C-alpha positions in Angstrom: 0.0 0.0 0.0 1.4 3.4 -1.0 0.5 7.0 0.2 0.3 9.9 -2.2 -0.3 13.7 -1.7 -3.3 15.0 -3.7 -4.0 18.7 -4.6 -5.3 21.0 -1.8 -3.1 19.1 0.7 -5.4 16.0 0.9 -3.7 12.7 1.3 -4.9 9.7 -0.6 -4.0 6.0 -0.2 -3.4 3.9 -3.3 -3.3 0.2 -2.9 -0.6 -2.0 -4.5 -1.9 -4.0 -7.4 -2.7 -7.6 -6.5 -0.4 -9.0 -9.3 2.5 -7.0 -7.9 1.8 -8.2 -4.3 1.8 -11.8 -5.7 5.2 -11.2 -7.3 6.6 -9.9 -4.0 5.3 -12.9 -2.1 6.6 -15.3 -4.7 10.0 -13.6 -4.5 10.0 -13.9 -0.7 9.1 -17.6 -0.8 11.9 -18.2 -3.3 14.4 -16.4 -1.0 13.3 -18.5 2.0 13.7 -21.8 0.0 17.2 -20.8 -1.1 18.0 -19.8 2.5 16.8 -23.2 3.8 18.8 -25.1 1.1 21.9 -23.1 2.0 21.3 -23.8 5.7 20.9 -27.5 5.2 24.1 -27.7 3.0 26.0 -25.7 5.6 24.8 -28.0 8.4 25.8 -31.1 6.5 29.3 -29.6 6.0 29.8 -28.3 9.5 28.4 -31.1 11.6 31.4 -33.5 10.9 33.8 -30.7 11.6 32.0 -29.8 14.8 32.1 -33.5 15.8 35.9 -33.6 15.3 36.4 -30.6 17.4 34.1 -31.9 20.1 35.8 -35.3 20.3 39.2 -33.6 20.4 38.2 -31.8 23.6 37.0 -34.9 25.4 39.2 -36.7 28.0 41.6 -39.2 26.5 41.5 -42.9 27.1 42.8 -43.7 30.6 42.7 -40.1 31.6 42.0 -39.1 35.2 40.5 -35.8 34.2 36.8 -35.4 35.2 36.2 -32.2 33.2 33.8 -32.5 30.3 36.1 -30.3 28.1 39.9 -30.4 28.3 42.9 -29.6 26.2 44.7 -32.7 27.4 44.7 -34.4 24.0 46.5 -31.4 22.4 49.1 -31.4 25.1 49.7 -35.1 24.7 50.1 -35.1 21.0 52.7 -32.3 21.1 54.6 -33.7 24.1 54.4 -37.4 23.6 54.4 -37.7 19.8 56.2 -36.3 16.8 53.3 -34.1 15.7 55.5 -31.0 15.9 58.0 -32.5 13.6 55.4 -33.7 11.2 53.7 -30.3 11.1 57.0 -28.6 10.4 57.6 -31.0 7.5 54.2 -30.3 6.1 54.6 -26.6 6.4 58.0 -26.6 4.7 56.9 -28.8 1.8 53.7 -26.8 1.4 55.3 -23.3 1.5 58.0 -24.3 -1.0 55.3 -25.8 -3.3 53.2 -22.7 -3.2 56.1 -20.4 -3.9 57.4 -22.3 -6.8 54.0 -22.9 -8.3 53.1 -19.2 -8.2 56.5 -18.0 -9.4 56.4 -20.4 -12.4 52.6 -20.2 -13.2 52.4 -16.4 -13.2 54.6 -15.8 -16.3 53.6 -19.2 -17.9 49.9 -18.3 -17.6 50.6 -14.9 -19.2 52.1 -16.6 -22.2 49.1 -19.0 -22.4 46.7 -16.1 -22.2 48.3 -13.5 -24.6 50.3 -15.4 -27.2 48.5 -16.9 -30.2 50.6 -19.3 -32.2 50.9 -23.1 -32.8 53.7 -23.5 -30.2 51.5 -22.0 -27.5 48.5 -24.0 -28.7 50.5 -27.2 -28.4 51.8 -26.2 -25.0 48.2 -25.6 -23.9 47.2 -29.0 -25.2 50.0 -30.7 -23.3 48.9 -28.9 -20.1 45.4 -30.1 -20.6 46.5 -33.7 -21.1 48.8 -33.6 -18.1 46.0 -32.1 -16.0 43.6 -34.9 -17.0 45.9 -37.7 -15.8 45.6 -38.8 -12.2 48.7 -38.6 -10.1 48.5 -42.3 -9.2 49.4 -43.3 -12.8 52.9 -41.7 -12.2 53.5 -42.9 -8.7 55.3 -46.2 -9.5 57.5 -44.8 -12.3 58.4 -41.9 -10.1 59.2 -44.2 -7.2 61.6 -46.3 -9.4 63.3 -43.1 -10.7 63.6 -41.4 -7.3 64.9 -44.6 -5.7 67.7 -44.6 -8.2 68.7 -41.0 -7.4 68.2 -41.2 -3.6 65.0 -39.1 -3.4 62.8 -41.8 -1.7 62.1 -41.0 2.0 63.2 -37.4 1.3 61.1 -34.3 1.6 62.8 -32.8 -1.5 61.5 -35.7 -3.6 57.9 -35.2 -2.3 58.2 -31.4 -2.9 59.2 -32.0 -6.6 56.2 -34.3 -7.1 53.9 -31.7 -5.5 55.2 -28.9 -7.7 54.8 -31.0 -10.8 51.3 -32.1 -10.0 50.3 -28.6 -9.2 51.8 -26.8 -12.1 49.4 -27.6 -14.9 46.3 -26.5 -13.0 48.1 -23.5 -11.6 49.1 -22.3 -15.1 45.5 -22.7 -16.3 44.1 -20.8 -13.3 46.5 -17.9 -13.9 45.8 -17.8 -17.7 42.0 -17.8 -17.0 42.4 -14.8 -14.7 44.7 -12.9 -17.2 42.0 -13.4 -19.8 39.7 -11.2 -17.6 42.2 -8.3 -17.7 41.7 -6.1 -20.8 44.7 -6.0 -23.1 44.0 -2.4 -23.7 45.6 -1.6 -20.3 48.8 -3.2 -21.4 48.7 -1.3 -24.8 48.4 1.9 -22.8 51.4 1.0 -20.8 53.4 0.2 -23.9 52.5 3.5 -25.4 53.8 5.2 -22.3 57.2 3.5 -22.8 56.8 0.2 -20.9 58.3 -3.0 -22.3 56.3 -6.2 -22.5 57.9 -7.4 -19.3 57.2 -4.0 -17.7 53.6 -4.0 -18.7 53.2 -7.5 -17.3 54.8 -6.7 -14.0 53.3 -3.2 -13.5 49.8 -3.7 -15.0 48.8 -7.3 -15.3 50.5 -8.8 -12.3 49.6 -5.9 -10.1 45.9 -6.4 -10.9 46.1 -10.2 -10.6 46.1 -10.5 -6.8 42.9 -12.6 -6.6 44.1 -14.9 -9.3 47.5 -15.3 -7.6 45.9 -16.0 -4.2 43.5 -18.6 -5.8 46.5 -20.4 -7.3 48.4 -20.2 -4.1 45.5 -21.7 -2.1 45.0 -24.5 -4.6 48.7 -25.4 -4.4 48.6 -25.1 -0.6 45.6 -27.5 -0.2 47.1 -30.0 -2.7 50.4 -30.2 -0.8 49.0 -29.9 2.7 46.2 -32.6 2.4 48.1 -35.1 0.2 48.3 -38.6 1.6 48.9 -40.9 -1.4 52.3 -39.5 -2.5 53.5 -39.0 1.0 52.7 -42.5 2.2 54.5 -44.1 -0.8 57.6 -42.0 -0.8 58.2 -41.3 3.0 59.4 -44.2 5.1 60.8 -42.9 8.4 59.1 -41.1 11.2 61.2 -37.9 11.2 60.3 -37.3 7.5 56.5 -37.9 7.8 54.0 -35.2 7.0 50.9 -34.7 9.0 48.5 -36.9 6.9 51.0 -39.9 7.1 51.8 -39.2 10.8 48.0 -39.3 11.6 47.9 -42.9 10.3 50.3 -44.0 13.0 47.6 -43.3 15.7 45.4 -46.0 14.3 46.1 -49.4 16.0 44.7 -52.8 15.2 42.8 -53.4 18.4 42.2 -50.0 19.9 42.5 -46.4 18.8 42.7 -43.4 21.0 40.1 -41.2 19.2 40.8 -38.2 21.3 44.4 -38.0 20.0 43.3 -38.7 16.5 40.8 -35.9 16.6 43.3 -33.6 18.2 45.7 -34.2 15.3 42.8 -33.7 12.8 42.1 -30.3 14.4 45.7 -29.4 14.1 45.6 -30.3 10.4 42.5 -28.2 9.8 43.8 -25.0 11.5 46.3 -23.8 8.8 43.8 -23.9 5.9 41.1 -22.2 8.0 43.5 -19.5 9.1 44.7 -19.1 5.5 41.2 -18.5 4.2 40.3 -16.2 7.1 43.4 -14.0 6.5 43.2 -13.9 2.6 39.4 -13.7 2.2 39.5 -9.9 2.4 41.9 -9.7 -0.6 39.5 -11.5 -3.0 37.5 -9.2 -5.2 35.3 -9.7 -8.3 35.3 -7.1 -11.0 38.1 -5.1 -9.4 39.3 -3.7 -12.8 35.8 -3.4 -14.3 35.9 0.4 -14.4 39.5 0.7 -15.6 38.4 1.4 -19.2 35.5 3.7 -18.4 35.1 6.4 -21.1 37.2 4.5 -23.7 
């Protein structure tokens, strides 16, 4: 219902058409359905995580603590196991993988995005084929090769595999983001005296922070969460990463689930913190108005 001012200062009330009210109610019902669907999906995702956190705060097997919530499991895994060493190994391997992946994928993705010739097309096809192959198909050949050169049970060997398995997707991600940056910006920089490299660094790369962060997060998650490659190539306890170290807590007859869940929470913290810190730097359409008036 709307209110209008008529001549001579009189106020009249005009009713909203019935068809328009029906459209408003239909829109509201649609929003509520979408909200309920999102709520259910969120609950399905968060309930297992909440269960892991809850179990990690319960007293461990054989504990004398009577408190319903305790940090005893976390104290035990860091004081009585090699979780600290495994976490340091995982962080070292993951950080190196992320740095190399971003440093190599940034210029390679630019070539894939801007160049147009047969060589680049063939390079793009090779990347697509490599990306479509599962890593498990290369595990046995790589194990034989790395065993011959002494890279089995070595964090360097695992890092090399992570970088190789990340590179094809990382290059595609960077190329896809570069495609969203108008080439007219680079042409303007070239007219102002920039070289191709200068235009890439000062214009393209400077406006590609969301793409770089997306690539870095992808490489981080691949290296941090990997179990298959690590369990095949790492043999000794001091070289374990967290996913392989977590397996050592499972025993044939009994498993201390409090310790297992505590290690699982420790594994979840770095990705959660990473997303929390970097979320503010993601933007959509950040350069959408850069060519206004052209």
